[in-house]
C-alpha positions as CSV (number, residue, x, y, z in Angstrom):
1,M,-56.9,67.2,-35.3
2,T,-59.3,69.7,-36.9
3,D,-56.6,72.5,-36.7
4,Y,-54.0,70.2,-38.2
5,L,-55.9,69.2,-41.3
6,P,-56.2,72.6,-43.1
7,N,-52.5,73.2,-42.8
8,E,-51.6,69.8,-44.1
9,A,-54.1,70.2,-47.0
10,K,-52.5,73.6,-47.9
11,I,-49.0,72.2,-47.9
12,A,-50.2,69.3,-50.1
13,Q,-52.0,71.6,-52.4
14,K,-48.9,73.8,-52.9
15,Q,-46.9,70.8,-53.8
16,I,-49.5,69.6,-56.2
17,D,-49.8,73.1,-57.8
18,A,-46.1,73.2,-58.4
19,F,-46.2,69.8,-60.0
20,Y,-49.1,70.5,-62.3
21,N,-47.8,74.0,-63.3
22,S,-44.7,72.4,-64.7
23,I,-46.8,69.8,-66.5
24,R,-49.0,72.5,-68.0
25,A,-46.1,74.4,-69.3
26,T,-44.2,71.7,-71.1
27,G,-44.1,68.0,-71.8
28,A,-45.4,65.5,-74.3
29,L,-49.2,65.4,-74.9
30,R,-49.2,61.7,-74.3
31,M,-48.0,62.1,-70.8
32,T,-50.4,65.0,-70.1
33,Q,-53.3,62.9,-71.4
34,Q,-52.4,60.1,-69.0
35,L,-52.2,62.5,-66.1
36,N,-55.5,64.2,-67.1
37,Q,-57.2,60.8,-67.2
38,S,-55.8,59.9,-63.8
39,L,-57.5,62.9,-62.3
40,G,-60.9,61.4,-62.7
41,Q,-59.7,58.0,-61.7
42,Q,-58.2,59.4,-58.5
43,A,-61.5,61.0,-57.6
44,T,-63.3,57.7,-58.0
45,I,-60.6,55.9,-56.0
46,M,-61.0,58.4,-53.1
47,K,-64.8,57.8,-53.0
48,N,-64.3,54.0,-53.0
49,L,-61.7,54.3,-50.2
50,N,-64.1,56.3,-48.2
51,K,-66.8,53.7,-48.8
52,Q,-64.6,50.7,-48.1
53,M,-62.4,52.0,-45.2
54,V,-64.1,54.8,-43.4
55,K,-67.8,53.9,-43.2
56,P,-67.3,50.5,-41.4
57,Y,-65.4,52.2,-38.6
58,Q,-68.0,55.0,-38.4
59,K,-70.8,52.4,-38.3
60,I,-69.1,50.6,-35.4
61,A,-68.6,53.9,-33.5
62,K,-72.3,54.8,-34.0
63,A,-73.4,51.5,-32.6
64,A,-71.0,51.8,-29.7
65,A,-72.4,55.3,-28.9
66,A,-76.0,53.9,-28.8
67,Y,-75.3,50.6,-26.9
68,P,-72.7,49.4,-24.5
69,V,-72.0,46.5,-26.8
70,V,-71.4,46.5,-30.6
71,P,-73.7,43.8,-32.1
72,K,-72.5,40.9,-34.2
73,S,-74.2,42.2,-37.4
74,V,-72.1,45.3,-37.4
75,L,-68.9,43.4,-36.6
76,S,-69.6,41.0,-39.4
77,S,-69.7,43.9,-42.0
78,F,-66.5,45.2,-40.5
79,V,-64.8,41.8,-41.0
80,K,-65.9,41.5,-44.6
81,T,-64.5,44.9,-45.4
82,N,-61.2,44.3,-43.7
83,S,-60.9,40.9,-45.4
84,S,-61.1,42.4,-48.9
85,L,-58.5,45.0,-47.9
86,S,-56.1,42.7,-46.2
87,G,-56.6,39.5,-48.1
88,I,-57.1,37.6,-44.9
89,P,-60.0,35.1,-45.3
90,V,-63.3,36.2,-43.7
91,K,-63.5,33.0,-41.6
92,Q,-60.0,33.6,-40.1
93,L,-60.8,37.3,-39.3
94,S,-64.1,36.2,-37.7
95,Q,-62.2,34.0,-35.3
96,M,-60.0,36.8,-34.3
97,I,-62.9,39.2,-33.5
98,P,-65.4,38.3,-30.8
99,N,-69.1,38.2,-31.5
100,Q,-69.6,41.2,-29.2
101,L,-67.2,44.0,-28.6
102,Q,-67.3,46.1,-25.4
103,S,-67.1,49.8,-26.2
104,T,-64.8,50.8,-23.4
105,N,-62.1,53.5,-23.0
106,G,-63.2,55.4,-26.0
107,F,-61.2,53.1,-28.3
108,L,-63.8,52.9,-31.0
109,K,-64.5,56.6,-30.8
110,Q,-60.8,57.4,-31.4
111,I,-60.8,55.1,-34.4
112,A,-63.9,56.7,-35.8
113,E,-62.3,60.2,-35.4
114,Q,-59.2,59.1,-37.2
115,Q,-61.1,57.6,-40.1
116,T,-63.3,60.7,-40.3
117,A,-60.2,62.9,-40.5
118,F,-58.9,60.6,-43.2
119,A,-62.2,61.0,-45.1
120,K,-61.9,64.8,-45.0
121,K,-58.4,64.6,-46.4
122,M,-59.6,62.4,-49.3
123,Q,-62.5,64.8,-50.0
124,S,-60.2,67.7,-50.0
125,W,-58.0,66.0,-52.6
126,A,-61.0,64.9,-54.7
127,N,-62.2,68.5,-54.8
128,Y,-58.8,69.8,-55.8
129,V,-58.6,67.1,-58.5
130,A,-61.9,68.2,-60.0
131,E,-60.8,71.9,-60.0
132,A,-57.4,71.0,-61.6
133,Q,-59.2,69.1,-64.4
134,Q,-61.5,72.0,-65.1
135,E,-58.5,74.3,-65.3
136,L,-56.7,72.0,-67.6
137,D,-59.7,71.6,-69.9
138,H,-60.0,75.4,-70.1
139,K,-56.4,75.9,-71.0
140,Y,-56.3,73.2,-73.6
141,S,-59.6,74.4,-75.2
142,E,-57.8,77.7,-76.0
143,L,-55.4,75.7,-78.2
144,I,-58.2,74.3,-80.6
145,P,-57.6,77.2,-83.1
146,V,-53.9,76.3,-83.1
147,V,-54.7,72.7,-83.9
148,D,-57.0,73.7,-86.7
149,N,-54.3,75.9,-88.3
150,L,-51.8,73.1,-88.1
151,S,-54.3,70.8,-89.9
152,N,-54.8,73.4,-92.6
153,N,-51.1,73.2,-93.2
154,G,-50.9,69.4,-93.2
155,W,-49.5,69.0,-89.7
156,V,-51.1,66.6,-87.3
157,V,-50.8,66.7,-83.5
158,T,-49.3,63.5,-82.3
159,D,-49.2,62.3,-78.7
160,F,-45.5,63.1,-78.6
161,L,-45.7,66.8,-79.5
162,E,-44.6,69.1,-76.7
163,I,-47.4,71.2,-75.3
164,D,-45.2,74.4,-75.2
165,K,-44.9,74.0,-79.0
166,L,-48.6,74.4,-79.4
167,V,-48.6,77.4,-77.1
168,E,-45.7,78.9,-79.2
169,L,-47.9,78.5,-82.3
170,K,-50.7,80.6,-81.0
171,D,-51.6,83.5,-83.4
172,K,-48.9,82.5,-85.9
173,S,-49.2,82.9,-89.6
174,D,-49.1,79.9,-92.0
175,N,-45.5,80.6,-92.9
176,E,-44.5,80.9,-89.2
177,I,-46.3,77.6,-88.4
178,N,-44.5,75.7,-91.2
179,K,-41.1,77.2,-90.2
180,I,-41.5,76.3,-86.5
181,M,-42.8,72.8,-87.2
182,T,-40.1,72.1,-89.8
183,E,-37.4,73.1,-87.4
184,Y,-39.0,71.0,-84.7
185,Y,-38.8,67.8,-86.7
186,V,-35.7,68.5,-88.8
187,K,-33.2,69.9,-86.3
188,D,-30.4,67.7,-84.9
189,N,-30.6,65.3,-87.9
190,Y,-34.4,64.7,-87.6
191,K,-34.0,63.8,-83.9
192,Q,-37.7,64.3,-82.9
193,F,-39.0,62.7,-86.1
194,F,-36.9,59.5,-85.5
195,Y,-38.0,59.5,-81.8
196,E,-41.6,59.4,-82.8
197,F,-40.9,56.9,-85.6
198,D,-39.3,54.6,-83.1
199,E,-42.3,54.8,-80.8
200,L,-44.5,53.8,-83.7
201,I,-42.3,50.8,-84.6
202,D,-42.2,49.7,-81.0
203,D,-46.0,49.8,-80.6
204,F,-47.3,49.2,-84.2
205,I,-48.6,45.7,-83.8
206,D,-52.4,45.3,-83.1
207,E,-53.1,42.1,-85.0
208,D,-50.9,39.2,-86.3
209,F,-51.2,40.4,-89.9
210,D,-49.5,43.7,-89.0
211,S,-46.1,42.1,-89.2
212,G,-45.6,42.7,-92.9
213,Y,-46.4,46.4,-92.6
214,L,-44.1,46.6,-89.6
215,D,-41.3,45.1,-91.7
216,Q,-41.9,47.9,-94.3
217,L,-41.6,50.6,-91.6
218,K,-38.3,49.1,-90.4
219,I,-36.9,49.2,-93.9
220,I,-38.2,52.7,-94.4
221,R,-36.4,53.8,-91.2
222,R,-33.1,52.1,-92.2
223,L,-33.2,53.8,-95.6
224,L,-33.9,57.2,-94.1
225,K,-31.0,56.8,-91.7
226,E,-28.7,55.9,-94.6
227,N,-29.9,59.0,-96.5
228,F,-33.0,61.0,-95.7
229,N,-33.4,61.9,-99.4
230,N,-34.6,58.3,-99.9
231,Y,-38.0,59.6,-98.7
232,K,-38.7,60.5,-102.3
233,V,-39.2,56.8,-103.2
234,L,-40.8,55.8,-99.9
235,I,-43.7,58.2,-99.6
236,S,-46.1,56.0,-101.6
237,T,-45.4,53.1,-99.3
238,A,-46.0,55.3,-96.3
239,V,-49.4,56.4,-97.7
240,S,-50.4,52.7,-98.2
241,I,-49.5,51.9,-94.6
242,L,-51.5,54.9,-93.4
243,D,-54.5,53.5,-95.4
244,F,-54.1,50.1,-93.8
245,K,-53.6,51.3,-90.2
246,Y,-56.6,53.6,-90.2
247,T,-59.0,51.0,-91.6
248,E,-57.6,48.5,-89.1
249,V,-58.1,50.7,-86.0
250,I,-61.7,51.5,-86.9
251,G,-62.3,47.8,-87.2
252,S,-62.8,47.7,-91.0
253,V,-59.6,46.1,-92.3
254,S,-61.4,42.9,-93.3
255,T,-64.2,44.8,-95.1
256,D,-64.4,46.6,-98.5
257,S,-64.0,49.9,-96.7
258,T,-61.0,52.1,-97.6
259,L,-59.6,55.4,-96.2
260,N,-62.5,57.6,-97.3
261,R,-63.0,61.3,-96.8
262,R,-66.8,61.2,-96.6
263,E,-66.7,58.6,-93.9
264,I,-64.1,60.5,-91.9
265,K,-66.2,63.7,-92.1
266,S,-69.2,61.7,-90.9
267,Y,-67.3,60.0,-88.1
268,F,-66.0,63.4,-86.9
269,Q,-69.5,64.9,-86.9
270,R,-70.9,61.9,-84.9
271,H,-68.2,61.9,-82.3
272,K,-66.9,65.5,-82.0
273,D,-69.3,66.2,-79.1
274,D,-68.5,63.0,-77.2
275,E,-67.6,63.6,-73.5
276,R,-63.8,63.7,-73.3
277,P,-61.1,65.9,-71.7
278,A,-60.0,68.9,-73.9
279,I,-56.6,67.4,-74.2
280,D,-58.0,64.3,-75.9
281,Y,-60.1,66.4,-78.2
282,L,-57.0,68.2,-79.5
283,T,-55.5,64.9,-80.8
284,F,-58.8,63.5,-81.9
285,S,-59.9,66.6,-84.0
286,S,-56.3,67.1,-85.3
287,L,-56.1,63.6,-86.7
288,L,-59.5,63.6,-88.4
289,K,-59.3,67.2,-89.8
290,T,-55.8,66.6,-91.1
291,L,-56.9,63.3,-92.7
292,D,-59.9,65.0,-94.2
293,I,-57.6,67.5,-96.0
294,F,-55.1,64.9,-97.0
295,L,-57.9,62.8,-98.6
296,E,-59.2,65.6,-100.7
297,R,-59.8,64.6,-104.4
298,G,-57.8,67.0,-106.4
299,H,-58.2,68.1,-110.1
300,F,-55.6,66.4,-112.2
301,H,-56.2,68.6,-115.2
302,V,-54.0,71.3,-113.7
303,G,-50.9,69.2,-114.3
304,V,-48.6,67.3,-112.0
305,E,-46.6,70.5,-111.5
306,H,-49.6,72.1,-109.7
307,T,-51.6,69.4,-108.0
308,H,-52.0,69.5,-104.2
309,L,-50.2,67.0,-102.0
310,T,-52.9,64.5,-101.3
311,R,-53.3,60.8,-101.0
312,H,-55.3,60.8,-104.3
313,A,-52.5,62.6,-106.2
314,I,-49.7,60.5,-104.7
315,Q,-51.3,57.1,-105.2
316,H,-52.4,58.0,-108.8
317,G,-49.0,59.3,-109.8
318,R,-50.3,62.8,-110.3
319,Y,-47.8,64.7,-108.1
320,D,-44.4,65.4,-109.6
321,P,-41.9,63.6,-107.4
322,S,-39.4,66.5,-107.9
323,R,-41.7,68.6,-105.9
324,Y,-41.5,66.4,-102.8
325,K,-39.9,67.9,-99.7
326,D,-38.7,66.1,-96.6
327,T,-41.5,67.7,-94.6
328,D,-44.1,66.1,-97.0
329,F,-42.8,62.7,-96.0
330,I,-42.7,63.6,-92.3
331,K,-46.3,64.7,-92.4
332,V,-47.4,61.4,-93.8
333,L,-45.5,59.4,-91.2
334,L,-46.9,61.6,-88.4
335,L,-50.4,60.7,-89.7
336,I,-49.6,57.0,-89.2
337,I,-48.3,57.8,-85.7
338,A,-51.3,59.8,-84.8
339,T,-53.6,57.1,-86.1
340,R,-51.9,54.4,-84.1
341,F,-52.0,56.3,-80.8
342,C,-55.4,58.0,-81.0
343,T,-57.5,55.6,-78.9
344,D,-60.6,57.7,-79.6
345,I,-61.0,56.1,-83.0
346,Y,-60.2,52.5,-82.0
347,H,-63.0,50.1,-83.1
348,L,-65.8,52.7,-82.7
349,D,-68.8,52.8,-85.0
């Protein structure tokens, strides 16, 4: 048994390595976040399984080694454990197992050995899970400067952005970043943009009063499909939906609070060091930093031909609509999408 376990563990580890290597290389951030979260959950599950399944058998074996008869108290604990695992009522299981169990023929010893081997397998997996999570955190931490550069150019990282796109953007200039991101969302008749837009529409509702805003999103989508140039008369509506969605998810929609740059800066400072996987930090920091820049109060005296593209300039009519580009509208919609799916900001103080 002891010679068998290492080989089995090595085979399993190779299979797991191959799986996670493909995940690290490509795929949507949302899927990777879920997998990353599952690593910690799996480690907890393994510990619980060891506690619930292995220890009762080991306790019986220990009692059997010390005495010729396993006492009723030990068997009672064994019954309760197996009842919770099998769903069979404790009373029924108690009737099936005698008050005393003769430890003959090495039966209980064999069970204990099998369960101990099972515990070693679980511990080996738990150790690997912890190492994999540390490796993932290190790799994603290296992408923080990329996310910051995207924010400086108005691009937010959504849960649906492919990881290899972030890797591709490492050490790129602002012009290269904008070119790559534009191609990503515009190519094939805005295929990626509409994919993410549809995900937002399918999962926009949080409260009953969201339905009116959802109707607006559906109309926006229809008009864009008819002619994407319609974005020029839709961008103000998109900004108002962004304002609503952000105040809703932070739990302030029924207050006097509005989308406020000072509060976003304060919120980021309070929560930037919260314990979270690096992959979650990427989307969290990207959203708040991009919002911070978008909410900048510009100087209108420079004229509508020269103002920056911000919420302030758009909502106050101080941005010449002839200057709008399709990517300007895409960036605003992506902010709504990122806000909806960033669980780190949901109903926190």
